[in-house]
N, C-alpha and C positions, 0 to 999 in steps of 0.2 A: 066325432064323438065329443060331446061337451057334457060335463056333469058337475053338479055341486053337491052330490050325495057322498058324504064321507065314507059310507059303507061300501061303495063300489070297489070291486076287486082291483088289485094292482093290475097294471097293463103296460104294454110296450107298443110303440109305433115306430115305423121306419120313416124318419123325418123327411128324406127326399121324396117319399111317395104320398105324403099327406096332401089331400085336396084342399086348396086354400080358396077363400072367398074374398072378393074385392073389398077393400076398406078405403073409401075415398079420402084423399088428402085435402086438407083445407088449402085452397089456392095460395093463401098468404104464407104457408110453410114452404112453398116451392121457390127456391132461389134460382135454379137453372135446370134445364132439361125438362123431360116429361116423365118423371118417375111414377111408377104404379106400385101401390102397396096392396098386398094380400095377406091374409092370416087365418088362423083357426085357433080358437080357445079349446084346449083339450080338457081342462079342469078349472073349476072356479070354486072358491070356498063358499060356504053357506052365507057368510056375511058380505060376499062380493069384494073383499079386500085383497084377496090373493088370486092370481091368475097364472096358469101354466099353458103354454101353447107354442105355436110355430108362426113365424112372421117372415115376410119376404118383401124386398124392395128392389126395383129395377134401377139402372144407372140414372144419376142426376144428383142434385144438391138440394137438401131440405133442412129445415130447422125444426127443433122440437124442445119441449120442456119435459124432462124425464120424471118418471116415478122410480122408486127403488127397484132396480132390475139387475138380475144376474142372467147372462145369456151365453150360449155357446154357438159359434158360427159353424154351420155345416158346409156351406159353399158360398163362394163370392168373396169380395174384398171391399172394404170401406175405410175411410179416414174419418174419425169422429173428433171434432174440435170442441172442447168444453170451455165455455166462456169463463175467463178468469182462472182457467186450469190448464191442463196439458192437452196434448194431441195423442189420440189412441189409434193405432193401426190394427185392424182386425182382418183375419182371413180364416180359412178352414182350420178347425181344431182349436181356435182361440176362445178362451172364456174371458168375459169382461163384466165389470160391475159399474152401473151408473147410479148416482145418488138422486133421490127425490129433489126436484127443484133445479137440477143441472140444466142449464140452457145449452143446447148442443147444435152443431152444424154437421150434418152427415154428408160427406162426399162419397157417393157409391160408385166405385170403379167398375165392378162386375156385379150382376144380380146377386144380392146377398140373401141367404136364408139362414135363420137362426131359431134355436129352441130357447124359450125364455121362462123365467119365473119372475113375476112382478108382485110387489107388495105396495098397495095403495095406502096413502096416509088418510087421516081423518078429514 
């Protein structure tokens, strides 16, 4: 289910059961391993600047430049190193916030699945 219609009724999904679609990684983002990313956008604002969905990555090490994102880990574990910042350890039940522009290195120890809300800048 993906919708950008603000009038759609409220809904609930069981995050472990959401069918995800492959989202190919840019090979330049892969530091080590053979991580595979899958995801599903569940809701998108009419202007396309807000997204809510489910995302998953298998073990490996990848880099990324973040959008403003609040997420909750449903399963798996990862260490997120923020360039010029700290190290964030996340696992099941943890909520985390990443700021737009943060350059990160994700070391995924166990396949990680999260529910997220992203706000994209201009």
